[in-house]
C-alpha positions in Angstrom: -11.9 19.1 8.3 -11.3 16.8 11.2 -9.0 13.9 10.3 -8.9 10.6 12.2 -5.8 8.3 11.7 -6.1 4.7 12.9 -2.9 3.0 13.8 0.3 4.7 15.2 3.1 2.3 14.0 5.5 3.2 11.1 2.6 4.5 8.9 0.3 6.4 11.2 2.6 9.3 12.2 3.4 10.1 8.6 -0.3 10.2 7.6 -1.0 12.4 10.6 2.0 14.7 9.5 0.2 15.3 6.2 -2.9 16.6 8.2 -0.7 18.6 10.5 0.7 20.6 7.4 -2.7 20.9 5.6 -4.6 24.2 5.7 -7.9 22.3 5.1 -7.4 20.1 8.2 -8.3 21.8 11.5 -7.7 18.8 13.8 -6.0 15.4 13.7 -6.6 12.5 16.0 -4.0 9.7 16.0 -5.7 6.6 17.6 -4.3 3.3 18.6 -5.1 0.4 21.1 -1.5 0.5 22.4 -0.6 3.3 24.8 3.1 2.5 24.3 2.8 2.8 20.5 1.0 6.1 20.9 3.7 7.5 23.1 6.4 6.5 20.5 4.3 8.2 17.8 3.9 11.4 19.8 7.7 11.4 20.4 8.3 11.0 16.6 6.0 14.1 15.9 7.2 16.3 18.7 9.1 19.3 17.3 7.3 19.1 13.9 5.1 22.1 12.8 1.4 21.5 13.3 1.6 19.3 16.4 -0.8 21.6 18.2 -3.6 20.2 15.9 -2.9 16.6 17.0 -4.8 14.7 19.8 -3.8 11.2 20.8 -6.5 8.6 21.6 -6.3 5.1 23.0 -9.1 3.2 21.5 -10.0 -0.5 21.0 -12.1 -1.0 17.9 -13.7 -4.0 19.5 -15.2 -1.6 22.1 -17.9 -0.7 19.6 -19.9 2.3 21.0 -16.8 4.5 21.9 -15.1 3.6 18.6 -18.3 4.6 16.6 -18.5 7.9 18.6 -14.8 8.6 17.9 -15.3 8.1 14.2 -18.4 10.2 14.2 -16.5 13.2 15.5 -14.3 13.3 12.4 -15.0 14.0 8.7 -12.8 11.2 7.3 -10.8 8.2 8.5 -7.5 7.0 7.4 -6.7 3.4 8.5 -3.2 2.0 8.9 -4.2 -1.3 10.5 -3.1 -5.0 10.4 -5.1 -6.9 7.8 -7.1 -8.9 10.4 -8.3 -5.7 12.0 -9.3 -3.9 8.7 -12.8 -5.4 8.7 -13.5 -4.1 12.1 -12.4 -0.6 11.1 -14.5 -0.7 8.0 -17.7 -1.8 9.9 -17.0 0.9 12.4 -16.9 3.5 9.6 -20.1 2.1 8.1 -21.9 2.4 11.5 -20.5 5.9 12.1 -21.5 7.0 8.5 -18.1 8.2 7.8 -15.9 7.6 4.8 -12.8 5.5 5.3 -9.6 5.2 3.3 -7.4 2.2 4.1 -3.8 1.8 3.2 -4.1 -2.0 2.8 -6.9 -4.4 2.0 -9.1 -6.8 4.1 -8.5 -10.6 4.1 -10.0 -12.2 0.9 -12.5 -14.2 3.0 -14.1 -10.9 4.3 -14.3 -9.1 1.0 -17.7 -10.1 -0.3 -19.4 -9.5 3.0 -17.8 -6.0 3.4 -18.7 -5.1 -0.2 -22.3 -6.0 0.4 -22.5 -4.2 3.8 -20.9 -1.0 2.4 -23.2 -0.9 -0.7 -26.3 -1.6 1.4 -25.4 1.2 3.8 -24.4 3.6 1.1 -21.0 3.9 2.7 -17.8 5.1 1.0 -14.8 2.9 1.7 -11.5 2.9 -0.3 -9.1 0.0 0.1 -5.4 -0.3 -1.0 -4.6 3.4 -1.0 -0.8 3.1 -0.5 2.0 2.5 -3.0 1.1 -1.0 -3.9 -1.7 -1.5 -4.0 -2.6 2.0 -4.7 -0.2 4.2 -6.7 0.7 1.3 -9.0 -3.0 0.7 -10.0 -3.7 4.5 -10.3 -0.7 4.8 -12.6 -1.7 1.7 -14.5 -5.1 3.2 -15.4 -3.5 6.6 -16.3 -1.0 5.0 -18.6 -3.6 2.9 -20.3 -5.9 5.9 -20.8 -3.0 7.8 -22.5 -2.9 5.0 -25.2 -5.5 4.3 -27.8 -5.0 0.6 -27.2 -2.9 -1.3 -24.8 -0.9 -4.6 -25.5 1.1 -5.0 -22.4 1.4 -3.7 -18.9 4.3 -4.6 -16.5 4.3 -3.2 -13.0 7.4 -3.5 -10.7 7.4 -2.1 -7.1 9.1 -2.8 -3.8 10.5 -1.4 -0.6 14.0 -2.4 0.3 16.5 -1.5 3.0 19.2 0.8 1.8 21.9 -1.6 3.3 20.9 -5.2 2.9 21.9 -7.5 5.8 21.6 -11.4 6.2 19.6 -13.6 6.2 17.1 -12.2 3.6 18.6 -8.8 2.7 15.2 -7.4 3.7 13.6 -5.4 6.7 9.9 -5.0 7.4 9.5 -1.5 6.1 5.7 -1.4 6.3 5.4 -2.1 10.0 4.1 -4.9 12.2 6.0 -8.1 13.1 5.1 -10.4 10.1 7.0 -10.9 6.9 5.0 -10.1 3.8 5.3 -13.7 2.5 2.6 -15.8 1.0 2.4 -19.4 -0.1 -0.5 -19.0 -2.6 -0.1 -18.3 -6.2 -0.6 -14.9 -7.8 -1.9 -13.8 -11.1 -0.5 -12.6 -14.5 -2.1 -11.9 -17.9 -1.0 -14.1 -20.8 -2.6 -14.1 -24.2 -5.3 -11.8 -22.9 -6.4 -14.2 -20.1 -5.8 -14.1 -16.3 -3.6 -17.0 -15.3 -2.1 -18.2 -12.1 1.6 -17.8 -11.5 3.8 -19.0 -8.6 4.9 -16.2 -6.3 8.6 -15.6 -6.3 9.0 -17.1 -9.9 10.4 -15.6 -13.0 13.0 -13.3 -11.0 14.5 -10.9 -13.4 17.3 -8.3 -12.9 16.3 -4.7 -12.9 18.6 -1.6 -12.6 17.7 1.7 -11.1 20.0 4.8 -11.3 21.7 5.4 -8.0 20.5 2.1 -6.5 22.0 -0.6 -8.7 20.7 -3.9 -9.7 17.8 -5.4 -7.9 15.5 -8.3 -8.8 11.8 -8.4 -9.6 9.6 -11.6 -9.3 5.9 -12.4 -9.7 3.6 -11.2 -6.9 0.1 -10.6 -8.1 -1.4 -8.7 -11.0 -4.6 -7.2 -9.5 -7.5 -8.9 -11.3 -9.9 -6.0 -11.0 -7.7 -4.0 -13.3 -9.0 -5.9 -16.1 -12.5 -4.6 -15.4 -11.4 -1.1 -16.5 -12.5 -0.1 -19.9 -8.9 1.0 -20.9 -7.4 -2.3 -19.9 -10.0 -4.7 -21.3 -7.8 -5.4 -24.4 -4.7 -6.1 -22.4 -2.7 -9.1 -23.9 0.3 -9.5 -21.4 0.5 -8.2 -17.9 2.4 -8.8 -14.7 3.0 -7.2 -11.3 6.3 -8.0 -9.7 7.9 -7.2 -6.3 11.3 -5.7 -6.0 13.9 -7.0 -3.5 17.7 -7.2 -3.5 19.1 -10.1 -5.7 18.8 -13.5 -4.2 15.6 -12.9 -2.1 13.3 -14.9 -4.4 15.5 -18.0 -4.3 15.7 -17.9 -0.5 12.0 -17.4 -0.1 11.2 -20.1 -2.6 13.2 -22.6 -0.5 11.2 -21.5 2.6 8.0 -22.0 0.5 9.1 -25.5 -0.6 9.9 -26.4 2.9 6.4 -25.6 3.9 7.5 -22.7 6.1 5.0 -20.2 4.5 2.0 -22.3 5.4 -0.6 -20.8 7.7 -2.1 -24.3 8.3 -1.2 -25.2 12.0 0.7 -28.4 12.5 1.3 -30.4 15.7 4.7 -30.0 17.3 5.1 -32.0 20.5 1.4 -31.3 21.4 1.4 -27.7 20.4 -0.5 -26.4 17.4 1.7 -24.0 15.5 1.3 -22.5 12.0 4.7 -22.7 10.3 4.5 -19.1 9.0 3.8 -17.9 12.6 6.9 -19.7 13.8 9.0 -18.2 10.9 7.7 -14.7 11.7 8.7 -15.0 15.4 12.0 -16.6 14.6 13.1 -14.1 12.0 11.6 -10.8 13.5 14.7 -9.8 15.4 16.7 -10.0 12.1 14.1 -8.3 9.9 12.8 -5.6 12.2 13.3 -2.1 10.9 15.3 -0.2 13.5 15.9 3.5 14.1 19.3 3.2 12.4 17.9 1.6 9.3 17.2 3.4 6.0 14.9 2.4 3.2 14.3 2.9 -0.5 11.0 2.5 -2.5 11.2 1.7 -6.2 8.3 1.8 -8.8 8.5 1.2 -12.5 5.6 0.7 -15.0 5.9 0.0 -18.7 2.8 0.0 -20.9 3.0 -0.7 -24.6 0.3 -0.1 -27.2 -0.6 2.5 -29.8 -0.8 6.3 -29.6 -1.6 8.5 -32.6 -1.5 5.4 -34.7 2.0 4.6 -33.8 3.6 1.8 -31.6 4.4 3.5 -28.3 5.8 2.5 -25.0 5.0 4.6 -22.0 7.2 4.3 -18.9 7.0 5.8 -15.4 9.6 5.5 -12.6 9.9 6.6 -9.0 12.9 6.2 -6.6 12.3 7.5 -3.1 14.5 7.4 0.0 14.2 7.7 3.7 13.6 11.3 4.8 16.6 12.3 7.0 15.1 15.7 7.9 11.7 14.5 9.2 12.6 10.9 10.1 9.9 9.3 8.0 10.7 6.1 6.1 10.4 6.1 2.4 7.6 3.5 2.6 5.7 5.7 5.1 6.2 8.6 2.6 4.9 6.7 -0.4 2.2 4.8 1.4 0.8 6.6 4.3 1.2 10.0 2.8 -0.4 8.9 -0.4 -3.3 7.6 1.6 -3.6 10.8 3.6 -3.7 13.0 0.6 -6.4 10.9 -0.9 -8.3 10.9 2.4 -8.2 14.6 2.4 -9.7 14.8 -1.1 -12.5 12.4 0.3 -12.9 14.7 3.3 -13.3 17.8 1.1 -15.9 16.0 -0.9 -13.8 16.0 -4.1 -13.9 12.2 -4.3 -17.0 10.4 -3.5 -18.5 6.9 -4.1 -20.6 4.2 -2.8 -19.4 0.8 -1.6 -16.0 -0.8 -1.1 -13.8 0.6 -4.0 -10.3 0.6 -5.1 -8.5 4.0 -5.8 -7.9 3.7 -9.5 -11.7 3.8 -9.9 -12.0 7.4 -8.5 -8.4 9.0 -8.5 -8.5 10.0 -12.1 -8.3 13.1 -14.2 -7.9 16.2 -12.0 -7.7 14.1 -8.9 -4.8 12.1 -10.3 -3.1 15.5 -11.2 -3.7 16.8 -7.7 -2.3 13.6 -6.1 0.8 13.7 -8.2 1.3 17.5 -7.4 1.0 17.1 -3.7 3.3 14.0 -3.7 5.9 16.0 -5.7 5.6 18.8 -3.1 6.9 16.4 -0.5 9.6 15.0 -2.7 7.9 11.9 -4.1 8.4 12.3 -7.7 7.3 10.2 -10.6 9.1 10.6 -14.0 7.2 9.6 -17.1 8.8 9.0 -20.5 7.5 8.2 -24.1 9.3 5.8 -26.5 8.2 5.6 -30.1 10.2 3.1 -32.1 11.4 4.4 -35.6 
């Protein structure tokens, strides 16, 4: 199998490493528009086993013909791209007739067109194949299918710096230069119906062994989960993001001040989006540096009935920066997850038509294989069952 990885920031090298170690991968190409970023990625991978498989390619996806030719020389594509570039990557994959697995998801305004184009072309595109979205939805379906009926599902996930520093106690662990902040509302499930909730609201304390107390606040319950047969009877549901305590209050203030708005305003004759200004202003303080370390936390709780009894199923993951290999925890849980799924696609184990989400196809033996390969690299989920007396 020939494996193409798009994007060589914090995520790309970790995805390439999975290909470097895999017996079913004969060649890996790590591609990026930035020669400087490719050089940094090559330095990061130097000395690791399997580097002889890797080629480094400078490519601009906007240069359509060379991009399509590059895709066509590979069996599967893993994309670690900024959100606004994702549609270009997906359309290149459609034109090259190659399956693509993306760690993130395209902008909402592009979704309908991409779904139609992929379906018409018979293309196979998977979006949101990281930790969240990705593993959280895959586990949500798995827990729901272990229950006979489900009443509630609560998902908590987040990447945090091991040592929080001012002003936000946060570092950009995914890559890029933009803070993952949005002004728009998210969703939750209340009394069986999908409702809007304010992002950063309802912050609650949560404790993880070896980490301590963090907080979790409303982000966005993925609406398409309710399309799954096993989740159609869900009464209550939430999907919350984890940060160090105090983050939600600080970001709520920024939101109320209008600093999360993407709508440009006039400042002395210059048209500037407040969020863009905020990103530029805060980047030096939230940039993830080589000396930084991170932690990724996941917890899901599903309540319902099993064997005729009220039952709560819980799953938890705590992952830390890999000191031996130099990969961030977010890269381990996001990029390596996507790369494992991409290899399943490249082997033909997982297939589909259209623009899909991973919980629709990573089920049964595919779920077990994913969990097994993650456990082999030290990303371990622990499941527990609670049956009240």
